[in-house]
N, C-alpha and C positions, 0 to 999 in steps of 0.2 A: 579097539578091535573092529567095531562096527565102522568107524571112520576109514580105517585101512582097507576094509572090504569094499566100501563104496568107492574109494579112490582107485582100487584095482579094477573094479568093474568099469569105471569111467574111462580109465586109461586104455583098457582093452577095447572098449567101444570106439575110442578115437583111432586106435591102431587099425581096427577092422575097416572103419570108414576110410582111413588113409589108403589102405590097400585097394579098396574099391575105387577110390578116385584115381589112383595110379593106373588102374586097369581100364578105367572108363573110356569110352569113345564117344565122340560128339557127332553132330550132323545126323544124317538119316540112320546111321548105325546105332544111334542112341534111342531110337524110337521104341516105345513100349510095344509089347506083343499084342496083337489083336486075335480074335477068335474066328477062324474060317467058318463059313456057313451061317454066321450070325450077323445081325445088324450091329455094327460097332459104332457106338456114340462117342465121338472124340470131344471130351470136355476141355475147353480151352479157357483157362483163367486169364483174364486180361483187364487192363484199365485203359481208358482213352483219356489222355491228358493233353488238353489243348494248350499250345504254347502261346497263351493269351487268348482271351475272348471276352468274358464278362469281367475278368480281372486281368491285371498285367502278368507278365511272365514271373516277376518276382513275387507278386501276391499269391499266385497259384503255387509256387514252389514252397513258400514258407507257411501257407495257410492263413495269410492275412485277409482282411476284409471278408470274413465269413458272413457278414450281413448281406453281401451280394450273392455269394455262393459258397457253400461249405466244401472246401477243397484244399488239400495240402499235400503236394506231391512227395515231399520228403518223408512224410509219415507213411505213405503208401509203400515206398521202397523199403523203408525200415522194417515194416511189419511183414511184407511179402518175403524178404530175404530170411527173416527170422523163421518163418513157417517152412520155407523150402529146406532150410538146414535141418529141420526135425525129421524129415521123411523123404527118402530117396525117390518115392513114387510121384511126388508132387511136381507139377510143372507150372511155369508162368511165362508169359511173353511180354516184351516191352518194346516200345516204338521210339519215343521222343528222346533222342540223345542230348538235346539241349538241356533237358532236365536231368537225365541220367549222369552226364559228365559232371554236373554241379554236385550231385549227390556223391558220386564216386570220389571227387576231390576232398570231400569232408570225412572220408572213412579212414580208419586206422589201417596200418599194414596188415594186421591180423584179419580184419574184416575183408580187406581186398583179397587176401589169399583165399578166404572162404568163398567169396563171390566168384573168383576165377574157377574154383572147383565146380561150382554150380554150372557155370558156362561150359566147362570141359565135359560135364556129364550130359549136357543138353537139357538140363532141368530149368535153367534160365535161358530162354531163347530170345534173341532179338529178331524182330520182323521189321521190314522197311529199312530201319537203321539209319535213316537220314537225320539231320538236325531237327526236323519237324516232319509232320505229315502234311506235305505241301498241297496247296490247291492245284487243280488241274485245268482250270479255265483261264485264270488271269496270270499264270506264271509263264515266264519265258523259258525255253529249253535250256539256255545257258545257266540260268539261276537254279533250275531244278537239278542239273548235273552238279553244280557247285555245292548246293546244300546237301545233296546225297553224299558227295565225296567227303565233306567235312565229318559227317556222322560216321560213315563207314571207315574212314581212316582212323578215327578214334577207336573204334571197335577192334580194328586190325592191330593197331599198335598196343592196345591195352590187353587184349585177350588172345590175339593170334587167330588162326584159321577157324577155331571152334565158334567164334562169334559171328562168322559170316552169315548174314541173313539169306535165306533162300526163298522167302515169301515176301511179296509186296502187299502191304496191309493198308489199304486206302478206304477205311470203313466209313469215314465221315465226309470227305469232299462231295460237293453237290453236283455230281455229274463226272464223267470219266472220259479222258482224252486218249485218242489213238496214239498220239505222239508220246504221251507219258508211258503208255504200255510198251511202246517200241524202245524207249530209253531204258526202262528197267529190264527188258529182255536183253539189251546190249550190256547191261551191268551184270548179267549172269543169273538173274532170278528165274525160278522155275514156275512160279505161280503168282497170281494177283487175286486178292479177294476184296470185295467192296460191298457196301450195304445200300447205297443210295442209287436207285435207278427208277425211271418213270414207273408210276404205279400201274399203268396199262401194260407197259413192257414187262414188268414183273409178273403180272397176272397171266400174260401170254406165255412167258417162259415156264411158269409153273404148270400151265395146262399142256404144254408141248415138251416137257422134260428138257428144257434148255437152260436150266439154271447154271450149268457149267458147260463151257465150250472152249475151243481154241481160237484165239484172236489173231487174225492176220493183221499185224500192226503196221506194216510198211510194204507197199508194192515194190519199192525200189530195193529194199534189203531182202525181200523174199522170206523164205521159211526160217532163216536164221534168226529173225526177230519175232517169230510166232510165240505166243504166250498162252498158257492155260489160265483161264480165269473162272472164278466162281462168284455168283451173287448170293449173299447170305440170306437165309430164310426169314429170320426174325429180327430184321434190322441188325444191329450189332450188340444187342443186349441178350440176356438169358431168356430161355423160353418162359412163357407166361406162368407165373406161380413159383419160379425157382430163382429168385433174386435173394441172395443171402447177405446183402450189404447192410450197413447201418442206416443207409438212406432208404431202404426198402421196407415194405410191410408184409412181404410174403411169409408164410409160416415156416419155422425151422423144421428139421426132421426130428420129431419127438418119438424116441424109440424105446421108452420105458413102458413095457406092456402093462404095468400096474397103474399107469396114468390114465385119467379119463380122456385126455387129449391125445392119446397115442394115435399116430397118423401114418405109420410106415407103409401099410398096405395101400392106403389111399394115395400117398405120394408116389409110390412106385408105379401104381396103376396109371396115374396121370403122366408120369415121365415116359412110360412105355407108349402110351397113347400118342403123346406129342412127337416122340421119336418116329413112330411108324407113319404118322401124318406127314412129317417132313420128308421121310425117306421115299414116300410115294412120288415126290417131285424130283428126286435125284436118281442117278443111274447106276449107282454101285451100292454095296452093302456097308458103306461108310457115310456117316453124316457128321456135321460139326455143330456143337452147341457152344456159342460164345458166352462164357460165364463171367460177365462183368460189363461195365459201361463207364460213363463219364466219371472220372476221378474216384472210382471205387477201389476197395481194398485198403482203405485207411485203417481198417481193423481186419487184416487178412485172416486172423485166427477164426473169426466168425464165419467167413467164407469157407475156409478149408475144413473146418470141423463138420459143417453140413455137407460139403461135397464128399468127404470121406464116408460119411454115413450113407449118402445117396448111392455112391459106387458100391458100397458093401451090400446094401439091400437089393439094389437092382440086379447085381450079379448073382446074388443068392437065388434069384428066380430066373436066371437066364436060360436054363434048360426048358423052362415052362414058357417063357415069353419070346425067346429067340433074340433078346436084346442084351448086349454087353456094353458096359460103360467103362471108360478109362480116362485118366488124365492124359492130355495130349497137347499138341501144338499144331498150328496151321501147316508147318512143313511136314510133320509126321502124317497128318491127314492127307496132304498132297501125295506123299510117297505111297501111301496105301491105295489111294485112288488110281495112281499111275500103274500100279501092279495088277489092277483088274483088266482083264482082256476086253477092251471096249474100243470102238471107233467113235471119234468125237466129231460133232458138227462144228462149223466154223462161223466166225463173224468178221466183217471187214470194216464196218463204219464205227462210229463212236457212241457214247451214251449222253449226248446233249441234244436238246435241253432236258432237264429233269423236272418232273412235277410229282409232288407227293399226294396231291388230292386234285379233284376237279377245280379249275380256276386258280390253281396255285403253282404256277411255273416259276422255278428258281432261276429266272433270267435277269432279275434286277441287279444281282451282285456282279454281273459282268461289268457293270459301270459304277456301282456304289463307290463313293470316295475316289473319284477319278483323279483328284489332286494327289492323293497318297499313291495311287497306281502310277502316276507319272513320276513321283519322287522315287519310288522303288525301282522303276525302269532306269531312270537317270543314274541312280546310285549304283546299279549293276555295272553300267559303263565305267563309272569312276573306279569301281573295284577291280575291273579287268586292267585298267591303266595302272592302278596301284600295284597289282601283282606283277605286271610286266616290268615296271620300273624298279620294283624290289629285286627282281632278278638282275636287271642291268646294274643297279646300284651295288649289288653284292660282289660284282667283279671289278668295280672301279677301285683302283689303288688308293689307299688312304682314306676312303669314305667309310665312316661308321654311322650307320643309320640309327637314329634315336627312337624310332618307332617302327611298327610293322603293320601288316594288313590284317592281322588276326581278329581284331575287334570288329572291323567292318565285315569280314567274312561271316562272322557269327551273327551280326546284326542283320545283314542282308539275308542270311539263311533263315532266321526267325521270321523275317518279313514275307517269306514264301508260304508260311502257314496258311491253312485254309480258312482262317478267320482274320488274317492280316491283309495281304494284298487283295483279298476278296472284298474287303470293305465291310465285313459283317461283324465287327467287334463293337463294343461300347466306345463312346467318344474318347474317354480318358485312356483307354487301351490303344486306340489308334494314335493318340498323341504320344504314348509311350513308345510305340513302334517307330514313329518319326524321330523321336528324341534319340533313340538308340542309333538310328541311321546317321543322324547329325553328328553324334560323338565319333562314330567310326569314320565318317567322312573327314572330320577335322584331323584325326590322326593320319589318315591316308594323304591328305593334302600336305601335311608336314613332310611326309616321306617323299611325295612327288616333288615338292618344292626343293628338297635337299638334293635329290638326284638330278633334276633339271639344272639347278644352279651349278652343281659339280660338272655336269656335261658341258655347260656353257663356258666354264673356266678354261682359259688357255694358259695362264701363267699363275702359279700359286702365290706370287707376290701381289697380285690384284685380287682383292676379296671377291668371292663368287657372288653373283646376284642372289637375291632372296625373293623368289616369285610369290605373289599374293594371288588370292582367288576371290572371285565375285559370284555369289550364289544367285543373285537376282538380275543377271544380265537380260533375262527374258522380259523384264519390265524396266529396262534401262536404268539400273541402279548399280553403280560401281564407284566407290569413293576415290580410288586412285586415278581413274580415268576422268572423273568429273572435275578434279581439282588440280591436275598436274599439267604443266606446259609441255613436258616431254615425258614419255614413258615407253616401255617395251611391251609388245604383245607377243607372248610365246604360245604357240599352238602345238600340242602333242597329238599325234595321230596313232590310235591303237590298232589300226588295220595294217596288215602286211602287204599293202599296196598303196601307192601314192594317192592322195585325195586333194581335190580342189573344191573349195566351198566358199561360202560368203559369211563374213562375220559382221556383227553390229555392235558398236562400242558407244556407250553413253558419254557424251562430251559437252563442253560449253564453249569450245573454240573451234576454229578451223585449223586443220592439221595437214601437214605433208606426210605421206606414208612412204617409207622406204622398205623394200623387201630384203630378204636374207642375202640376195646377190648384189645388193647395193643400188639396185635400180628403183626408180619411182614406181609406185603402184597407184593406178587409177582408183579414186575413192569418190564417194557421194555423201554429201552432208545435207541432212534434212531435219525438220522439226520432229521432236518426239510427239507422237499422236496424242490427242486428247484422251483417247481410250486408255493409253498407257499411263498417263498422268492420273486418271481416275482410279486405276488399279493400285498404283503405288502410294497414292495419297501423300502422306507426310514423309515418305521414305524417298531419298534421292532428290537431287536438284538439277539433273542434266536437262538442258533444253533442246539438245540436238542428239542425233545419232550419226555416227560416222560409219559408213558401210563400204567394205572393200573385200576383194577376193584374196584368199590365201591358198597357197599350195604347200602341202606338208608331205615329206617323204614317208615311206612305209616304216612303221614302228619307230618314228622319229619326231623331231621337233623342228620348227622354223621360227625365227625371230623377225618381227616387224617393228621398225622404229617409227614412232609417231612424235613429230615435233610441231609445236604450234607455229603458225605462220607469223612472221614479223611484218611490220609496216614496210611496204615497198616490194615484198616478195610476191611472186606470181602465185595465184591461187592454185593449189594442188587438188583440193577437194571441189568437185563440181556440184553446183547447186542444181537440183532437178527442176523440171517444169511441173507446176502444180495447178490443176484446173478442175472445174466441174463440167463435164460434157453436157452438151445440149441435145445430142443425138446419139445413136448407137456408137459405142466406142470399141475399137479393136486394139488389143495389146498383144504383142507377139515377141518371140525370139526365134532362134534358128529351127526349133523343133515344133513349137506349139503356137497356135493363134487362138485367142479367146475373145469372143464378142459379147459385150454387155449391152443390155437394153438401155437406150438413152432415157427412157421415161422412168422405169422402175429401178434401174441400177443393178438389176440381177443378171447373173450369167445367163447367156442365151444360147451359145454354141461353142464347140471346140473343134479345132482342125489339126490333124496330124500333118504337118507340112511336108514330111518325107514321102508319105503316100498320097497326099492331097485328099485324104478321107476326112469327112466332116460328120459331126454328130450334134443333133439338137440336144441341149442339156440345160436344165434350170436347176440351180442350187439355191436352197434356202433353209431356214430353220423353222422347226415346228415344236409343239409340245403336247405331251399326253398328260391328261389330268389323272392324278393318282387316285385309284379307287379307295374308298374307306369301307367297302363292303356293300353288298346288294342283297335283294331278296333271294337271288340264286345261291349266294354264298356270303358269309360274313368276312371273307378274306380281304384284307387290305393290302395295298402296295407298300413295301418297306425295303429294308436293307437287302433281304434275300429275294423277295417276290416282286416281280413286275406285273402289275395288274392295272391297266388303264380303264377308265370309266367307259370309253368308247374306242372302237378299233381304229378310228381315223383320227390322226392328230390335228391339233388346231394350229393355224399358221402364226408365226411370229413376225412375219412381214405384214405391215399394216395395209397393204393393198395399193399404196401410192408410190412411195419411193424410199430407198435406203440411203438417200443422200450421197450418192457415189462421188468420191473424190479420187482423181487420178494423179499419181506422182510418177513422172517419167525421168529416168536418169540413166547414166551409162552402166551402172552396176546392178540396178534393180528397177523394175517397173511395178508400182503398187496400185491396187484398186481398194480403196477403203470404203467400208459399208457399215452403216449403223441401223440395226434392226429394232432394237429397243434401248432404252437408257442403260440397261444392264447387259446388253448383248451386241457385240460388234465383231467385225471380221475384216482381215486384210488379206487380199489375194495377191500373190507375188509371182513374177516371172524373172528368172535370172538368165543372163547370157550363157549359152552352151549347156543349159540344163534341160533335161527331157521332161521335167515335172513342173506342175504349178503348185505353189505352196498356199494352202488355205490355213491361216492362223486365226483361230477363234478365241474370243474372250467371253466367258459366261459368268455372270454373277454380279452382285448378290441376287439370286433368284427370288422374286417376290414371295412373301410368306405371310404377311399380315392379314390377307384375305382368307387364311386357313385352307388354302387349296394347295395340294401337292403338285409339283410340276416336274416332268421328266423330259429333258431337252434333247432333240435330235437335229442333226444336219442331214439333208436328203438331196440326192442327185436324181432327177427325173429325166430320162433320156428317151430317144426313139429307138434304142436297141431292141431287137426282138429276142428276148432272153428265155422264153419258154418256161417261165416259173422256176428258173434255175439260177443259182448264184454259188459263189465259192468263198469259203473262209479258211483261215489258216488254223493249224493246231500248234499252239505254243510257239509260234514264230517259225515253224518249220514246214511240215507237210501242208498241202492244200487239199481241202475236202469239199466234195460236191454236195450242195444242199438243194433240195427240191421243196418248194412251197407246199405246205400241208401234206407232208409225206414222211414216213419212217420206213427204213429198209426192212426191219425185223417184225413189225407189227402194224396193225391197222390204226392209223391216226384219226381221232375224232376231233374235228375242228371246233372245239368249244371256246377257244381263246385265240382268235385268228392273228393277233399281234404278238403277244408274249409267247405263245406256243410255237412261233416261227423265228424266235430270236436265238442267235448263236454267239458264242464268244468270238471276238475279233482281236486276236492278240497282237498282230502286226499288220494285217492287210486283209482286204476283201476285194472281190471283183465280180463284175458281170460282163457278159460277152454275147455276141452273136457269131455268125460264121466267120466273120473277118475282122471285126473291131472289138476292142476290149477297153473297159474303163476300170482302172485299178486305183484303190484308195489305200495308202499306207498310213498307219497311225503311229504316234509317238508313245503310246501306252496301250495297255489292254482295255478294250471297250467291248461293246456288244452291238449287234445290228441284224439287219435282214434285208430281203428284197420282197416286199409285200405286194408288189404289182409288177407287171412286166416292164423291164427297162428301168426300174427304180432300185436305188441302193441307199439305205438309211443307216446311220450310225448314231447311237445315243452317246452324248458327251458328258452329261451331268444330270444328277437327280437330287431333288429335295422333297421329302415326303412329310406328311403331317402325322402319320400313325405308324405304330409298330405293326409288324406283320405276323406276330404271334409265333415266331420261331426261336424264341429264347433270348434274343438280345435285349428286349425290354425297353427299347428307345426308338423313336422315329428317326429317320435318316435326315437329321437337321444339323448340318455343319455351319456353325455361326462364324467361324473364321476369327482372325486376330482383331478385327474391329467390332465384332459382336453382331453385325447385321447380316452376315452370310458370307461364306467363302467365295472367292473369285478364282476361277480356273482358266488358265490359258493353255492351249494346246495347238498342235500343228497336224494337218493332214497333207500328205504329198500325193497329188493326183496325177495319174498317167493316163493318156489316151494314145493307144498304140494299136498296131495290128496284133491279132492273136498270135501270129507266128513269132513276133519279136518280144512279146509281153514278158515272158519269164526272164529273158536275158536282162531286161530293164528292171523289173521289180525285185528280182533277187539281189542284184548288185546295189540298187538304191536302198533296199531294205537293210542291207549290211551297213551301208554308210549312215543311215539314220540311227540304227541301233548302237553303232560304235563311232559316234561323232567325235571330232577332235575336242580336246579339253583346252580351254584358254586360261592362261595365267598372265600376271602383269608384274613388271619389275620397274624400279626407279631407273631412269636414264642416267648414263654416265658418258662423259665426253669420249670420243673415239671408240664408241661401242664396238663397231665391227672389227676394229683392230685388236681390242682387248679380249673379245669373247668370240666363241664359236656361235655362228648365227644359224647353223643348220647341221643336223646330225641324224643318222639312221642306225638302228640296231641290226638291220639286215643288209646283206650284200646284193639282194635283188628282190623285186616284188614277186609275190606269189601270183599264180594265175587267177583270173577273176572268178573262177568257179571254186576256188579253194579259200577257206577261211581258217586263220589261226585262232582257234576257239579258246585255247588256254596256253598261257606261258606263266608258270608259277614255281616259286621255290619249293623244293621237296625236302630232301634230307642230304646233309653233307654236300657233296659235289654233284648232286643230281637236281634236275628240274623236271616238272611235269609239263608235257607238251601234248596238246590235242589239236589235230588238224581234221578238217571236215570238207567233204564235197557238199556244196550247198545247193545243188540242183537235184531235182527228182528225175527219175528215169523218163525219157521221152519228152521232157519239157522244152528242150532246145536241141536242134540237130548237132550243134558243136559242143555247147557247154554241158550237156548231159552225158558226154562221153567220159570214159575212164581217163584219169589224169595222173601224172607223176610229178613229185617234187623231191628235191634233194635237201636233206636236213644237215648233213655233215658240216658244210661250210656256209649254211644259210645265215647264221648269226655272226656279226662282226666282233662283238666284245669277247666272244668265247666260241670254241669249236665243240661240236658234239662228237664224242669219241665212241659212244655205244648207245644202243637203244634196247630197252626191255619193254616189249609190248604187254600191256595190261588191259583189263576190261575197262569199260567206259568209266566206271566209278573208281578205278585205280586201286582196288583192294585185292586183286588177284591176277596172277600172271595169266595172260590169255591162253597160253599152252596148257594151263591147269584147269581151265573151265570145262566142266562136264555137266551139261544141263540135261534134265529129264526129256525123253522123247515121247511123243504122243502120236498114236495112230488117228488119222483124220479121214473123214468121208470123201473129201474132194482131192485126195492125193494117195497114190499107192505107197509113197515114201513117208516114213515117220518124220515128224517135225519136232524140234529143230535139229538139223544135222550139225556136226561139229563145225565150229567157226574156223575157216581156213582162208584168211586173207593172204594176199601175195606176200611171199617172204621179203624181208628187207636185207639187201646185200650189205655186208659189213664194210665193204670197200668204199661205197658211196653213200650209204644210208638213204637210199632212194625209196620213198614211200609211194605206193600207188593207192588211188582212191576211186571207188565206184560211186555212182549216184547215191546221195544221202548217207554215205558211209562216214563214220567218225572213227578215227584211230587214235589211241591213247598210248603214250610212251613215257616211261621214266627214263630220262636221258642223262647220261653221265657227261659232264661238260669239263672243259679245260680252258682257263682264261688265256686269251691271245695277246693281251697287252700288259 
């Protein structure tokens, strides 16, 4: 009888809960009630789960290597869900979908159903919703969008609209980007919260009630991209004394009045005191307490039992104290703040650089692990190519792809984490990030090779070529080209406009080069440099480099046939002139003239031949000695922190000569310089190119003297720059920087070097009234202009000490040979008029970021007869101010298309204008039959987007207004784009062949 009664009660309870779930609503409608007229303290249970840092992603998920850090994400999610199911009042937020998806896939159908109910009730809320919590300094906007899309797509497909995040939760990245804020606004987010901002900035905001504002994130997009943001009061952990995790030592709520240690009155009093102190710096009767921290809630019961008691006893005295506590989420907090009748102040710049203490600027990570940064950037390009060819391959008759882009999508998404591409993880974790990328790259190369081989095939009776790839072309290593008398070079261009560029192929013979049209191509054969041989060491045996131009159609490929010259054949590859100048040397092309000092071998001046404008400029390398601490502060320079011992760097030029060697040929002119045994540079000019290429090779940086070194390249010019320079935000917007200045607070110049460093994701420039020097990078780095007319960029770091920010290791990459990593990179340098600078650096930046991919195939007789030598996916090139940002398989007969206007408002009189493109017949293998416009992250129809509006002081109109882009006519599917606008479509396609 007792059993039957218990069974009846249990079933009745389940029935009641089921009814409640069926009637529950999510989103803002699910927010718990607050008490008008009281201070409402929104308790936000959360965990911050790094997707790799001190342990690898797998180690963190499973709870392995607890000798490094006690953390196991699977147990956090297990126990949190268990606690949420016990009580409808409880709430929890989660961020990192890379972990959540793995946990979800391990659950039973029954548990999945229960979790869906939690999401539908708004009790389990996702914030951010990306694959990770990405970094904001070293990440490119393309990669940010991709990693957010992967996570948000999983949430949409798994849980539906109730899982849509409304809050961006960037609590741990080390500074905050205006472009990132603009992107999440375009994704439909209503708010952004973060913890890390400069300690002086935070103190100023507290004093002036500016902890929450509206951010004007884009001058070009205007108020549609405005975003409400809040700086958290107590970092992102709980208020002092109220951490109830197994890792904490704060006292629990002891509420038995018969106990000697009864502490309810004391704990309530402290809670009320802290709440009122925090409320004094915010502008409404709502504040947020973040109840959790790194990898907390592995015993969620411990947390919730104490929070239940805390809420109970605080609210028992609310009529006396005026303080009401409740379980809540950042979205519910935002909604309540939004409903308070307030006008908000605004902000327009960004939150870089960040310092958490005096002499502790987090500007080192802009450059830390620059080799990994380069690998991540290059892999992103490969991923875009993989996705494009996956679409093309999907419509090719008879082709069944054996792999897909999924693994690389997720690996690249993980690499955007704020301890991954930032370079701030332990070494074994950085190795793990790189290995994941390598595995994904291998799978994508298989896909790319299959599609390209199929596209080259003319006749099914002739087996399709099998393209191979060479990962080490930058150091002249490629087995197929080093040892084959004949081979095919296939270049694929991921841009939607034709590209002409120069390729360098490692060889051991002299070759004739034939283009896709059957005509000979001028080539240049020269010795592999000694610097390259020292870098590759025992890898590769090529003694020569074959250099020649290629032209590749938009979203297409071109084949180039290379055949070794036989005896008696005329030489097709021209041997360049090699010499060491005895006086000043001038190298030039149609656009630029560079003068080098005949004595030192250093660059001396640059001339823009179109305007006949010249600039005195010296370029050289220098190094900062890494601080190990001083009497002012024990702070050392490390993975996060850049702190030099002196504000002025030491020269790496020995004061005499860099041993300049000039190589002049028809395809390229090179100036080779040797600054140190471990530091060299090659400066190149190509015909018909507006830039000079500066390829630097750094490493192994000396280490045995126990001195940390941080290496910079610096351009010193005669430009009058008025302490002003410009850096990009995530490869997109350009931001004005002023030396020793902050827009929102008074800057104290205690660290004149590191305090003026900013992220340089893709470019930086200095200018005067008429002339501009722009440097474009091939990876994310950092730099500054520390004196008038000067621009410096740090390229690599090797430190001796940890900087006491948790990683527990000095930044000492030993590389594959054990003596130190060697890094090779390229800077593309423009000297132009100010008026034409944007037109040049925007288009060049796109070409650098989306450079053609080379593959190699074995030669077959009558190649041009048997195979297609050139093919394009598009019927016409897109305008030069339009970039096809995304072409990706979606679902069924749909693909995801993003197109963007890549110029800012006012940058160029022509290219900054509104532009139109037609998508219906743009693609040759398929036609676009319809377009469904969605938000930037592709998880909501744009017509359904309804963001919160905010009243602001500098405008009578609330922001943001409804997004109303120009409609797309169904007859032509013509899309219009305004400056900096990205439009995203789920396109229905129909194969045309």
